[in-house]
C-alpha positions as CSV (number, residue, x, y, z in Angstrom):
1,M,-17.3,-13.1,-10.5
2,Y,-15.3,-16.1,-11.7
3,N,-13.6,-18.3,-9.1
4,P,-10.8,-20.3,-10.6
5,L,-10.6,-22.8,-7.8
6,T,-14.3,-23.6,-7.1
7,D,-15.6,-23.0,-10.6
8,P,-14.1,-25.8,-12.7
9,V,-13.8,-24.8,-16.4
10,S,-13.6,-27.2,-19.2
11,T,-11.2,-26.5,-22.0
12,F,-13.8,-24.8,-24.0
13,H,-16.9,-24.1,-21.8
14,L,-17.5,-22.6,-18.4
15,V,-19.3,-25.1,-16.2
16,P,-22.2,-23.5,-14.3
17,H,-21.8,-23.6,-10.6
18,T,-24.6,-23.9,-8.1
19,C,-24.7,-23.2,-4.4
20,G,-26.5,-25.4,-2.0
21,L,-30.3,-26.0,-2.3
22,N,-31.0,-22.8,-4.2
23,S,-29.3,-23.1,-7.6
24,N,-30.3,-19.5,-8.5
25,L,-28.3,-18.1,-5.5
26,D,-25.1,-16.4,-6.7
27,C,-22.7,-17.6,-4.1
28,H,-20.0,-15.2,-5.4
29,W,-22.2,-12.4,-4.1
30,L,-21.2,-13.6,-0.6
31,L,-17.5,-13.5,-1.5
32,D,-17.8,-9.9,-2.7
33,R,-19.2,-8.7,0.6
34,S,-17.5,-7.7,3.9
35,P,-18.8,-9.2,7.1
36,S,-20.6,-6.0,8.0
37,E,-22.5,-6.1,4.7
38,L,-23.5,-9.7,5.3
39,I,-24.8,-9.1,8.8
40,G,-28.3,-7.5,8.8
41,R,-28.4,-6.9,5.1
42,R,-31.9,-6.1,3.8
43,H,-31.4,-6.5,0.1
44,Y,-30.6,-9.9,-1.4
45,P,-29.6,-11.1,-4.8
46,A,-32.2,-12.8,-7.0
47,G,-33.1,-16.2,-5.5
48,A,-31.7,-15.6,-2.1
49,V,-34.0,-16.2,0.9
50,N,-34.6,-13.5,3.5
51,L,-35.2,-15.5,6.7
52,A,-36.7,-12.4,8.4
53,Q,-39.4,-12.1,5.7
54,S,-40.1,-15.8,5.3
55,G,-41.2,-16.3,8.9
56,N,-38.5,-18.4,10.5
57,T,-40.4,-20.3,13.1
58,A,-37.4,-21.1,15.2
59,Q,-36.7,-17.5,15.7
60,Q,-40.4,-16.6,16.2
61,N,-40.7,-19.2,19.1
62,Q,-37.6,-17.8,20.9
63,S,-38.2,-16.1,24.3
64,P,-37.6,-12.4,24.1
65,D,-35.5,-12.8,27.2
66,L,-33.2,-15.2,25.5
67,A,-32.5,-13.5,22.1
68,P,-33.6,-10.5,20.1
69,S,-35.9,-11.1,17.1
70,T,-34.7,-10.8,13.6
71,T,-36.7,-7.6,13.2
72,E,-35.0,-6.1,16.3
73,I,-31.6,-7.0,14.8
74,E,-32.4,-5.5,11.5
75,Q,-34.3,-2.4,12.7
76,G,-33.7,-1.4,16.2
77,S,-30.9,-3.1,18.1
78,P,-27.4,-1.8,17.1
79,C,-25.9,-3.5,20.1
80,A,-27.3,-6.9,19.1
81,R,-26.1,-6.3,15.5
82,T,-22.6,-5.4,16.7
83,S,-22.4,-8.4,19.0
84,I,-23.4,-10.8,16.3
85,M,-21.1,-9.2,13.8
86,W,-18.1,-9.6,16.1
87,I,-19.1,-13.2,16.9
88,A,-19.3,-13.9,13.2
89,I,-15.9,-12.3,12.6
90,A,-14.4,-14.2,15.5
91,L,-15.7,-17.5,14.1
92,I,-14.5,-16.7,10.6
93,C,-11.0,-15.7,11.9
94,L,-10.9,-18.9,14.0
95,A,-11.8,-21.0,10.9
96,L,-9.1,-19.1,9.0
97,V,-6.5,-19.8,11.6
98,I,-7.4,-23.5,11.7
99,F,-7.1,-23.6,7.9
100,L,-3.7,-21.8,7.9
101,L,-2.3,-24.2,10.5
102,K,-3.6,-27.2,8.5
103,Y,-2.2,-25.7,5.2
104,V,1.2,-25.0,6.7
105,F,1.6,-28.2,8.7
106,S,-0.3,-30.7,6.6
107,P,1.0,-30.5,3.0
108,T,-0.4,-33.1,0.6
109,G,2.2,-33.4,-2.2
110,P,5.9,-34.4,-2.4
111,N,8.6,-32.1,-1.3
112,P,11.4,-31.2,-3.8
113,F,13.4,-29.8,-0.9
114,D,13.2,-32.9,1.2
115,V,16.9,-33.7,1.1
116,D,20.1,-31.8,0.3
117,T,21.0,-32.8,-3.3
118,R,24.2,-30.8,-3.7
119,E,27.1,-32.7,-5.2
120,P,30.9,-31.9,-5.2
121,V,31.5,-29.0,-7.6
122,R,32.8,-30.1,-11.0
123,P,35.1,-28.0,-13.2
124,I,33.4,-25.3,-15.3
125,V,33.0,-26.4,-18.9
126,F,34.4,-23.8,-21.3
127,D,34.0,-25.8,-24.5
128,K,31.2,-24.1,-26.4
129,K,30.4,-27.1,-28.5
130,E,29.8,-29.1,-25.3
131,K,27.6,-26.5,-23.8
132,K,25.6,-26.2,-27.0
133,K,24.7,-29.9,-26.7
134,V,22.7,-28.9,-23.6
135,L,21.6,-25.4,-24.4
136,K,20.7,-25.7,-28.1
137,Q,18.6,-28.8,-28.5
138,G,16.5,-28.5,-31.7
139,F,13.1,-30.1,-31.8
140,L,12.8,-33.7,-32.9
141,T,9.6,-35.8,-32.4
142,S,11.9,-38.7,-31.3
143,K,13.2,-36.5,-28.4
144,V,9.7,-36.1,-26.9
145,P,9.3,-38.5,-24.0
146,A,6.3,-40.7,-23.7
147,N,3.7,-40.3,-20.9
148,L,4.5,-36.7,-20.1
149,D,3.3,-35.3,-16.8
150,V,3.8,-31.6,-17.6
151,I,4.6,-29.4,-20.5
152,I,6.3,-26.1,-19.7
153,V,6.2,-23.4,-22.3
154,G,9.3,-21.1,-22.1
155,S,12.8,-21.9,-20.8
156,G,13.4,-18.7,-18.9
157,I,14.3,-19.1,-15.2
158,G,10.6,-19.3,-14.2
159,G,10.1,-22.3,-16.5
160,L,13.4,-24.1,-16.0
161,G,13.3,-23.5,-12.2
162,L,9.8,-25.0,-12.0
163,G,10.8,-27.8,-14.3
164,V,13.6,-28.8,-12.0
165,L,11.3,-28.7,-8.9
166,L,8.8,-31.0,-10.6
167,A,11.6,-33.3,-11.9
168,K,12.9,-33.7,-8.4
169,V,9.7,-35.2,-7.3
170,G,9.5,-37.6,-10.2
171,K,7.5,-35.7,-12.7
172,K,8.3,-36.2,-16.4
173,V,8.6,-32.7,-17.8
174,L,9.0,-31.3,-21.3
175,V,10.2,-27.7,-21.6
176,L,9.6,-25.9,-24.9
177,E,11.4,-22.7,-26.1
178,Q,10.7,-20.6,-29.2
179,H,14.3,-19.2,-29.4
180,D,17.3,-21.2,-30.7
181,R,18.8,-21.6,-27.2
182,A,17.4,-22.2,-23.7
183,G,17.6,-19.7,-20.8
184,G,15.3,-16.8,-21.7
185,C,17.0,-13.7,-20.2
186,C,19.7,-15.9,-18.7
187,H,21.0,-16.9,-22.2
188,T,24.2,-15.5,-23.7
189,F,25.3,-14.8,-27.3
190,T,28.7,-14.4,-29.0
191,E,29.7,-11.8,-31.5
192,K,33.2,-11.3,-32.9
193,G,34.7,-13.4,-30.1
194,F,32.9,-11.5,-27.3
195,E,30.3,-13.3,-25.1
196,F,27.5,-11.1,-23.9
197,D,24.9,-11.8,-21.1
198,V,21.4,-10.7,-22.1
199,G,19.8,-10.0,-18.7
200,I,21.8,-11.1,-15.7
201,H,23.7,-8.2,-14.2
202,Y,23.7,-8.9,-10.5
203,I,21.8,-11.0,-8.0
204,G,21.3,-10.4,-4.3
205,D,20.5,-12.4,-1.2
206,L,23.0,-15.2,-1.9
207,L,24.7,-15.6,1.5
208,E,25.2,-19.4,2.0
209,H,22.7,-19.8,4.8
210,K,19.9,-17.9,3.1
211,P,16.9,-19.7,1.7
212,F,17.3,-18.1,-1.8
213,R,20.9,-19.5,-2.0
214,C,19.7,-22.9,-0.7
215,M,17.0,-23.0,-3.4
216,L,19.4,-22.2,-6.2
217,D,21.9,-24.8,-4.9
218,Q,19.2,-27.5,-5.0
219,M,18.1,-26.5,-8.4
220,T,21.6,-26.9,-9.8
221,N,22.7,-29.7,-7.5
222,G,25.3,-27.3,-6.1
223,Q,27.1,-26.8,-9.4
224,L,26.3,-23.1,-10.0
225,Q,28.9,-21.0,-8.3
226,W,28.5,-17.3,-7.4
227,V,31.1,-14.6,-7.2
228,P,30.5,-11.5,-5.0
229,L,30.8,-8.1,-6.5
230,D,32.9,-5.3,-5.0
231,N,31.7,-3.3,-2.1
232,P,30.4,-0.8,-3.0
233,F,28.5,-2.8,-5.6
234,D,26.6,0.2,-7.1
235,Q,27.7,3.8,-7.8
236,V,24.9,6.4,-8.2
237,V,26.1,9.2,-10.5
238,L,24.0,12.4,-10.6
239,G,24.3,15.5,-12.8
240,P,26.2,16.7,-15.8
241,P,30.1,16.5,-15.9
242,E,30.5,20.1,-14.6
243,N,28.3,19.3,-11.5
244,R,28.7,15.6,-11.0
245,R,28.0,13.9,-7.7
246,V,28.9,10.2,-7.1
247,Y,27.4,8.3,-4.2
248,P,28.6,4.7,-3.5
249,I,26.1,2.1,-2.4
250,Y,27.5,-0.4,0.1
251,S,26.0,-3.7,1.2
252,G,25.5,-4.6,4.8
253,K,22.4,-3.8,6.9
254,D,24.5,-1.5,9.1
255,R,27.1,-0.3,6.6
256,F,24.5,0.8,4.0
257,P,22.8,3.4,6.2
258,D,26.1,4.3,8.0
259,E,27.7,5.3,4.6
260,L,24.6,7.3,3.7
261,K,24.8,9.2,6.9
262,R,28.4,9.9,6.2
263,L,27.5,11.2,2.8
264,F,24.5,13.2,4.0
265,P,25.2,14.7,7.4
266,G,22.2,15.9,9.3
267,E,19.9,13.3,7.6
268,D,20.2,10.5,10.2
269,Q,16.5,10.6,11.0
270,A,15.4,10.4,7.4
271,I,17.8,7.5,6.7
272,D,16.8,5.6,9.7
273,E,13.1,6.0,8.9
274,Y,13.7,4.9,5.3
275,M,15.5,1.8,6.5
276,R,12.6,1.0,8.9
277,L,10.0,1.3,6.2
278,V,11.9,-0.7,3.7
279,K,12.5,-3.5,6.3
280,K,8.9,-3.6,7.4
281,A,7.4,-3.5,3.9
282,G,9.7,-6.1,2.5
283,R,9.0,-8.5,5.3
284,G,5.3,-8.4,4.5
285,I,5.9,-10.1,1.1
286,W,4.7,-13.4,2.6
287,M,1.1,-12.2,2.2
288,L,1.6,-11.7,-1.6
289,A,2.7,-15.3,-1.9
290,F,-0.1,-16.6,0.3
291,L,-2.8,-14.8,-1.6
292,K,-1.6,-16.7,-4.7
293,I,-1.4,-20.2,-3.3
294,C,-4.3,-20.3,-0.8
295,P,-7.8,-21.3,-2.0
296,F,-9.4,-18.5,-3.9
297,P,-12.3,-18.0,-1.4
298,V,-9.8,-17.5,1.4
299,A,-7.9,-15.0,-0.7
300,K,-11.1,-13.1,-1.5
301,F,-12.0,-13.1,2.2
302,L,-8.6,-11.7,3.1
303,V,-8.9,-9.0,0.5
304,Y,-12.5,-7.9,1.0
305,T,-12.3,-7.8,4.8
306,G,-9.2,-5.7,4.6
307,L,-7.3,-8.4,6.5
308,A,-4.6,-8.6,3.8
309,N,-3.7,-5.0,4.4
310,R,-3.9,-5.2,8.1
311,L,-1.8,-8.4,8.4
312,S,0.9,-7.3,5.9
313,F,2.7,-3.9,5.9
314,F,3.6,-4.7,2.3
315,F,0.0,-4.2,1.2
316,K,-0.6,-1.4,3.6
317,M,2.2,0.6,1.9
318,S,1.6,-0.7,-1.7
319,S,-0.7,2.1,-2.7
320,R,1.9,4.8,-1.7
321,S,4.3,5.9,-4.4
322,L,8.1,5.9,-3.9
323,T,8.1,9.6,-4.7
324,E,5.5,10.3,-2.0
325,V,7.4,8.4,0.6
326,V,10.9,9.7,0.0
327,N,9.6,13.3,-0.3
328,E,8.1,13.0,3.1
329,L,11.4,11.8,4.6
330,T,13.7,14.6,3.4
331,E,14.0,17.9,1.5
332,N,17.5,16.9,0.2
333,K,16.9,16.1,-3.5
334,D,20.1,14.1,-3.9
335,L,19.2,11.9,-0.9
336,R,15.8,11.4,-2.4
337,A,17.5,10.4,-5.6
338,V,19.8,7.9,-3.8
339,F,16.8,6.4,-1.9
340,A,15.1,5.8,-5.3
341,Y,18.0,5.1,-7.7
342,I,17.3,1.4,-8.2
343,F,13.9,2.0,-9.9
344,G,15.6,1.0,-13.2
345,T,15.6,-2.7,-12.0
346,Y,11.8,-2.9,-12.2
347,G,10.9,-0.3,-14.9
348,N,8.7,2.3,-13.3
349,I,9.6,5.9,-12.4
350,P,9.3,6.8,-8.7
351,K,6.0,8.5,-8.9
352,D,4.5,5.4,-10.6
353,T,6.3,2.9,-8.3
354,S,4.8,1.2,-5.3
355,F,7.0,1.7,-2.3
356,S,6.4,-1.9,-1.4
357,M,7.9,-3.1,-4.7
358,H,10.9,-0.8,-4.2
359,S,11.5,-2.2,-0.7
360,L,11.9,-5.7,-2.1
361,L,14.8,-4.6,-4.4
362,V,16.5,-2.6,-1.6
363,R,16.3,-5.5,0.8
364,H,17.4,-7.9,-1.9
365,Y,20.9,-6.3,-2.0
366,W,21.4,-5.6,1.7
367,N,23.7,-8.5,2.1
368,G,25.6,-7.9,-1.1
369,A,25.5,-8.7,-4.8
370,W,26.8,-11.7,-6.8
371,Y,27.4,-12.8,-10.4
372,P,27.4,-16.4,-11.8
373,K,30.9,-17.7,-12.2
374,G,31.3,-18.6,-15.9
375,G,28.6,-16.3,-17.1
376,A,24.8,-16.4,-17.1
377,S,24.5,-19.4,-19.4
378,E,25.8,-21.5,-16.5
379,I,22.3,-21.2,-14.9
380,A,20.4,-23.1,-17.6
381,Y,23.4,-25.4,-18.3
382,H,23.1,-26.9,-14.8
383,M,19.3,-27.0,-14.6
384,I,18.5,-28.8,-17.9
385,P,20.3,-32.1,-17.0
386,I,18.2,-32.4,-13.8
387,I,15.0,-32.3,-15.9
388,E,16.5,-34.8,-18.4
389,K,17.6,-37.2,-15.7
390,A,14.0,-37.5,-14.6
391,G,13.0,-38.5,-18.1
392,G,12.1,-35.1,-19.4
393,A,13.6,-32.9,-22.1
394,D,14.3,-29.3,-23.1
395,V,13.8,-28.6,-26.8
396,L,13.6,-25.5,-29.0
397,T,10.6,-25.0,-31.2
398,L,7.5,-23.0,-32.1
399,F,4.2,-23.9,-30.3
400,L,0.5,-23.2,-29.7
401,L,-1.5,-24.2,-26.6
402,L,-4.2,-26.7,-27.3
403,A,-7.0,-28.3,-25.2
404,S,-4.9,-31.0,-23.7
405,G,-1.4,-30.2,-24.9
406,V,0.8,-28.2,-27.2
407,S,0.9,-27.9,-31.0
408,V,4.5,-27.8,-32.2
409,M,5.5,-26.5,-35.7
410,K,8.3,-28.6,-37.2
411,G,8.9,-27.0,-40.5
412,Q,5.5,-27.2,-42.3
413,E,4.5,-30.2,-40.1
414,E,2.3,-29.7,-37.0
415,V,2.9,-32.1,-34.2
416,H,0.6,-32.4,-31.2
417,I,2.1,-33.2,-27.8
418,H,-0.2,-34.1,-25.0
419,A,0.1,-33.9,-21.2
420,P,-2.4,-33.6,-18.4
421,M,-0.9,-30.2,-17.3
422,I,0.4,-27.3,-19.3
423,I,2.4,-24.5,-17.5
424,S,3.2,-21.3,-19.3
425,N,6.3,-19.2,-18.6
426,A,5.6,-17.1,-21.7
427,G,4.0,-14.2,-19.7
428,I,0.4,-13.5,-19.3
429,F,0.0,-11.5,-22.5
430,N,1.7,-14.1,-24.7
431,T,-0.2,-16.9,-23.1
432,Y,-3.7,-15.4,-23.3
433,Q,-3.3,-13.4,-26.5
434,K,-1.0,-15.4,-28.7
435,L,-0.8,-19.0,-27.6
436,L,-4.5,-19.8,-26.9
437,P,-7.0,-20.5,-29.7
438,K,-9.3,-17.5,-30.4
439,E,-12.3,-19.0,-28.8
440,L,-10.5,-19.4,-25.5
441,Q,-8.9,-15.9,-25.7
442,A,-12.5,-14.5,-25.7
443,M,-13.5,-16.1,-22.4
444,P,-14.7,-13.4,-20.0
445,A,-12.6,-14.7,-17.2
446,I,-9.4,-14.4,-19.3
447,Q,-10.4,-10.9,-20.6
448,E,-11.0,-9.9,-16.9
449,Q,-7.4,-10.9,-16.0
450,L,-5.9,-9.2,-19.0
451,G,-7.8,-6.0,-18.0
452,L,-6.0,-5.9,-14.7
453,M,-2.5,-6.0,-16.2
454,K,-0.6,-3.5,-18.4
455,N,2.4,-3.9,-20.7
456,G,5.7,-2.9,-19.1
457,E,8.3,-0.5,-20.5
458,G,10.4,-1.3,-23.5
459,G,14.1,-1.9,-23.0
460,L,17.3,-0.6,-24.8
461,S,20.4,-2.7,-24.4
462,I,23.8,-1.8,-25.8
463,F,26.7,-4.3,-26.0
464,L,30.3,-3.2,-26.2
465,G,33.2,-5.5,-27.0
466,L,36.5,-3.9,-25.9
467,N,40.2,-4.5,-26.6
468,G,42.0,-4.5,-23.3
469,T,42.0,-6.1,-19.9
470,K,39.8,-4.8,-17.0
471,E,42.9,-3.2,-15.5
472,E,43.8,-1.5,-18.7
473,L,40.3,-0.2,-19.2
474,G,39.5,0.7,-15.6
475,L,36.7,-1.8,-15.3
476,D,35.6,-3.3,-11.9
477,A,33.0,-5.6,-10.4
478,Q,30.4,-3.0,-9.7
479,N,27.6,-1.1,-11.5
480,Y,27.1,2.5,-12.4
481,W,23.7,4.1,-12.4
482,V,24.2,7.4,-14.3
483,F,21.4,10.0,-14.3
484,A,21.3,13.4,-16.0
485,E,20.1,14.9,-12.7
486,N,18.2,14.1,-9.5
487,N,14.7,14.8,-10.7
488,Y,14.0,11.3,-12.1
489,D,10.2,11.7,-12.7
490,E,10.5,14.8,-14.8
491,L,13.6,13.5,-16.7
492,V,12.1,10.2,-17.8
493,E,8.7,11.6,-18.6
494,A,10.2,14.2,-20.9
495,Y,12.3,11.5,-22.5
496,S,9.3,9.2,-23.0
497,K,7.0,11.9,-24.4
498,G,9.7,13.4,-26.8
499,E,10.1,12.8,-30.5
500,R,12.2,9.7,-30.9
501,E,15.2,11.3,-32.7
502,E,15.3,14.0,-30.0
503,S,15.0,11.6,-27.1
504,A,17.7,9.4,-28.7
505,R,20.1,12.3,-28.1
506,K,19.1,12.8,-24.5
507,I,19.1,9.5,-22.6
508,P,18.3,10.5,-19.0
509,L,19.5,7.4,-17.3
510,L,22.0,4.7,-18.2
511,F,23.0,1.5,-16.4
512,L,26.7,0.5,-17.0
513,A,28.2,-2.9,-16.0
514,S,31.1,-5.0,-17.1
515,P,30.2,-8.8,-17.1
516,S,33.8,-9.6,-17.9
517,A,35.1,-7.7,-14.9
518,K,32.7,-9.6,-12.6
519,D,33.6,-13.1,-13.8
520,P,37.0,-14.5,-12.6
521,T,37.0,-17.1,-15.4
522,W,36.8,-14.4,-18.1
523,E,40.5,-13.9,-18.6
524,E,41.0,-17.6,-19.1
525,R,38.2,-17.7,-21.7
526,S,38.9,-14.4,-23.5
527,P,42.3,-13.1,-22.7
528,G,42.9,-9.4,-23.6
529,K,39.3,-8.7,-24.1
530,S,36.5,-7.1,-22.1
531,T,32.8,-6.4,-22.3
532,L,30.5,-3.6,-21.2
533,S,26.7,-3.8,-21.0
534,L,24.5,-0.7,-21.1
535,V,20.8,-0.6,-20.3
536,S,18.1,2.0,-20.5
537,F,14.4,2.4,-21.5
538,A,13.0,3.0,-24.9
539,K,9.4,3.3,-26.1
540,Y,8.1,0.5,-28.2
541,E,6.3,3.0,-30.4
542,W,9.6,4.4,-31.5
543,F,10.5,1.1,-33.2
544,E,7.1,-0.4,-33.8
545,E,7.2,0.2,-37.6
546,W,10.0,-2.4,-37.9
547,V,8.4,-5.2,-35.7
548,D,7.4,-7.4,-38.7
549,D,10.7,-7.0,-40.6
550,K,13.3,-9.7,-40.5
551,V,16.2,-8.9,-38.2
552,A,18.7,-8.4,-41.0
553,N,16.3,-6.4,-43.2
554,R,15.1,-3.5,-41.0
555,G,16.5,-0.9,-43.3
556,P,18.7,2.2,-42.9
557,D,16.3,4.3,-40.9
558,Y,16.2,1.6,-38.2
559,K,20.0,1.4,-38.2
560,D,20.4,5.2,-38.0
561,L,18.0,5.5,-35.1
562,K,19.9,2.7,-33.2
563,Q,23.2,4.4,-34.0
564,T,21.9,7.7,-32.5
565,F,21.1,5.9,-29.2
566,I,24.5,4.2,-29.3
567,D,26.4,7.4,-29.9
568,T,24.6,9.2,-27.0
569,A,25.3,6.3,-24.7
570,L,29.0,6.1,-25.7
571,D,29.4,9.8,-24.8
572,V,28.2,8.9,-21.3
573,V,30.4,5.9,-21.0
574,M,33.6,7.7,-22.1
575,D,32.8,10.5,-19.6
576,V,32.2,8.2,-16.6
577,M,35.0,5.7,-17.6
578,P,37.7,7.9,-19.2
579,K,40.0,4.9,-19.9
580,I,37.5,3.7,-22.5
581,T,38.1,5.4,-25.8
582,R,36.6,4.8,-29.3
583,D,39.7,3.2,-30.5
584,K,39.3,0.5,-27.8
585,I,35.8,-0.5,-29.2
586,A,36.0,-3.6,-31.3
587,F,32.3,-4.3,-31.4
588,V,29.1,-2.4,-30.6
589,D,25.4,-3.2,-31.2
590,A,22.1,-2.4,-29.6
591,G,19.0,-4.3,-28.8
592,T,15.7,-2.4,-29.1
593,P,12.2,-3.2,-28.0
594,V,11.6,-5.1,-31.3
595,T,14.8,-7.1,-30.6
596,N,13.3,-8.1,-27.3
597,N,10.1,-9.1,-29.0
598,H,11.9,-11.2,-31.5
599,Y,14.5,-13.1,-29.4
600,I,12.8,-13.5,-26.0
601,G,9.1,-13.0,-27.1
602,A,8.7,-9.9,-24.9
603,P,5.3,-8.3,-25.8
604,R,5.9,-4.7,-26.9
605,G,9.6,-5.1,-26.0
606,E,8.9,-5.4,-22.2
607,I,12.1,-5.5,-20.3
608,Y,10.6,-6.7,-17.1
609,G,7.3,-8.4,-18.1
610,A,4.0,-6.9,-17.2
611,D,4.0,-3.4,-15.8
612,H,5.1,-3.0,-12.1
613,G,3.2,0.2,-11.3
614,I,1.2,0.9,-8.2
615,E,-1.9,-1.0,-9.4
616,R,0.1,-4.2,-9.8
617,F,0.6,-4.4,-6.0
618,S,-3.0,-4.2,-4.8
619,A,-4.2,-7.1,-2.7
620,K,-7.1,-7.7,-5.1
621,L,-5.0,-8.0,-8.2
622,N,-2.6,-10.4,-6.5
623,A,-5.4,-12.6,-5.3
624,T,-6.7,-12.7,-8.9
625,I,-3.5,-13.1,-11.0
626,R,-2.3,-16.5,-9.7
627,P,-0.9,-19.7,-11.0
628,Q,-4.3,-21.1,-11.7
629,T,-6.0,-19.8,-14.9
630,P,-9.6,-20.0,-16.1
631,L,-8.6,-23.2,-17.9
632,K,-8.2,-26.0,-15.3
633,N,-5.3,-27.7,-17.0
634,L,-3.3,-24.5,-17.7
635,Y,-1.1,-22.7,-15.1
636,L,1.2,-19.7,-15.1
637,T,4.7,-19.4,-13.7
638,G,7.5,-16.8,-13.8
639,Q,7.6,-13.0,-13.2
640,D,4.1,-12.2,-14.2
641,V,2.8,-14.4,-11.4
642,F,5.0,-12.8,-8.8
643,V,7.4,-9.9,-9.5
644,C,10.1,-9.2,-12.1
645,G,13.8,-10.1,-12.2
646,F,15.7,-13.3,-11.6
647,A,14.6,-13.7,-8.0
648,G,11.0,-12.7,-8.8
649,A,10.7,-15.2,-11.6
650,L,12.0,-17.9,-9.4
651,A,9.5,-16.9,-6.7
652,G,6.9,-17.3,-9.4
653,A,8.2,-20.8,-10.0
654,L,8.0,-21.7,-6.3
655,T,4.5,-20.2,-6.1
656,C,3.3,-22.2,-9.1
657,G,5.0,-25.3,-7.8
658,S,3.2,-24.8,-4.5
659,V,-0.2,-24.9,-6.2
660,V,0.7,-27.9,-8.4
661,L,2.2,-30.0,-5.7
662,G,-0.2,-29.0,-2.9
663,R,2.4,-27.7,-0.4
664,N,4.1,-24.4,0.4
665,L,7.5,-24.7,-1.4
666,H,8.6,-21.3,0.0
667,L,8.4,-22.8,3.5
668,D,10.0,-26.0,2.3
669,A,13.0,-24.0,1.0
670,I,13.3,-22.1,4.3
671,G,13.1,-25.4,6.2
672,L,15.9,-27.0,4.2
673,A,18.1,-23.9,4.5
674,K,17.7,-24.0,8.3
675,K,18.5,-27.7,8.4
676,I,21.7,-27.3,6.4
677,K,22.8,-24.3,8.5
678,L,22.2,-26.3,11.7
679,I,24.1,-29.3,10.4
680,K,26.9,-27.1,9.2
681,G,27.0,-25.4,12.6
682,N,27.5,-28.8,14.2
683,G,30.4,-29.5,11.9
684,K,28.8,-32.2,9.8
685,Q,29.4,-32.6,6.1
686,T,26.3,-31.8,4.1
687,I,27.5,-32.5,0.6
688,I,26.3,-35.8,-0.8
689,L,29.3,-37.8,-2.1
């Protein structure tokens, strides 16, 4: 069993690891065993020494009154075996507690959250040419800084966020991006005068005193502003037009359940129990982070002793499906559907969803939902200058990971850029299967990690440019989750298994949101215009035949299939939002799984990275898939390290940063948030002037 922390790996060869005096003893055998298996075990791996059989003289000379013999322990004294087992467990637990205290209170590296770096808010820049100077920096060898500390591959939020954290402690960072603009799923594009956000629809947990808000403020020096959505922020729409039910979802830890109780009289007990389970499971997420940043032997001990499950309700509930849990709570099918509606934000139907994963999303929006003022491109726009100020850079190019750096393709020229540390935000599949040389891809340790993960679902995105203001079109700052009925599992399975042309005419779920209605700066930037974004799932196999074609040359069959999906979605839009009619549509286009593959490098068109099914949330997998990789100078960041979404990818950045800097950045962010809240409570100014 490969241990990425104690088994150093050279770039091309595994280094054999020995254990103590006996080099033949497989010390990983110890890590794979529970305490009860280690105590009194009679069978040993090759090369291990059985003290009972080798005649341990110290034990033979002991008085029978003082201690039982080894033979008695092994063969005839359950009481003695039990006592020794509990003593061993107690000693191990004591050692673990000492380690945890040392780990939490004795960090070794610099702290990017040491001081509050917010600055007075500057006016938002609307000039697109000025923004392009930051967001669209093409690769030039002359732009690459000398003496780099870190190269980060991928400028999505998991890469940029980590780049900022490292820059804040003086690291010289180079961020590389294969697309023509930075930001990953946070980037925007413009067509026929309409600006569209690619992946940011709404973000939760952004109350000013919360650690997540504090973290984002520090990563943008306080320049990124957030606008709250309406309350209710989501509308759950169930059933066909002739039998349509609409259930508003309100923020607020009290208002959310209170409104559900008003909508579903007689279901108070089910709603209260749902809230209790969500709260308890969500609070246990700390163990997921700890398994990824603690030394690997400690993580394995927590997993194989069952302590990870015992100490964290998150892992205790992770093997239970969302369908299983909500079906136990109530017989009301609409209430079950409302409990589960947000599964579209992580890409797995309820029967394949870990309840623990679902709890994270529900808790994420308890205090409300927000949208970035000025649009999603503001995120990258305010992060990149912090990296550059520390002597780093963000450039757009093609690349391949090498032994001690990255190979960049500049036209036909290959340029090698070197750094002592490479961090990939390209996702686990891209990193291991595309960016590494073939001989490294074949390493058993890398193949083992790939075997634990699966590709996620493909995404379908439809972008509408509309003539008219939000008032004229009936658009508001909330989202609509529209479902053909309340039986999600059956609906989506039938859709996924159907013939593509048939499924294109029967989209079972559709997410509707208006970025223009959420952004108060929109009317100033694009008067008299509005946008609407639609999102659903689509099988990669339906579009796979066009994956190698150029974007503009995918042929009439591809365009016809896209148009069928578009027409089906528009029927839903015009039914749910009657003020939107076809004559108001000035622009419409769709992004398919092969679009995702081309523009954001998403393997098989994944909309949320690697699959987020039940297996993804086992303690064993999360102890194995961590920032460290089998290559000692290569690390992973982003959503495949933690969980999907904007917040999940940032958590992946903090987790990777914790490993790289030797301190728990999650706790550091919490500490600074508490400090700022305390200072603000005392009436002191916290903005640095």
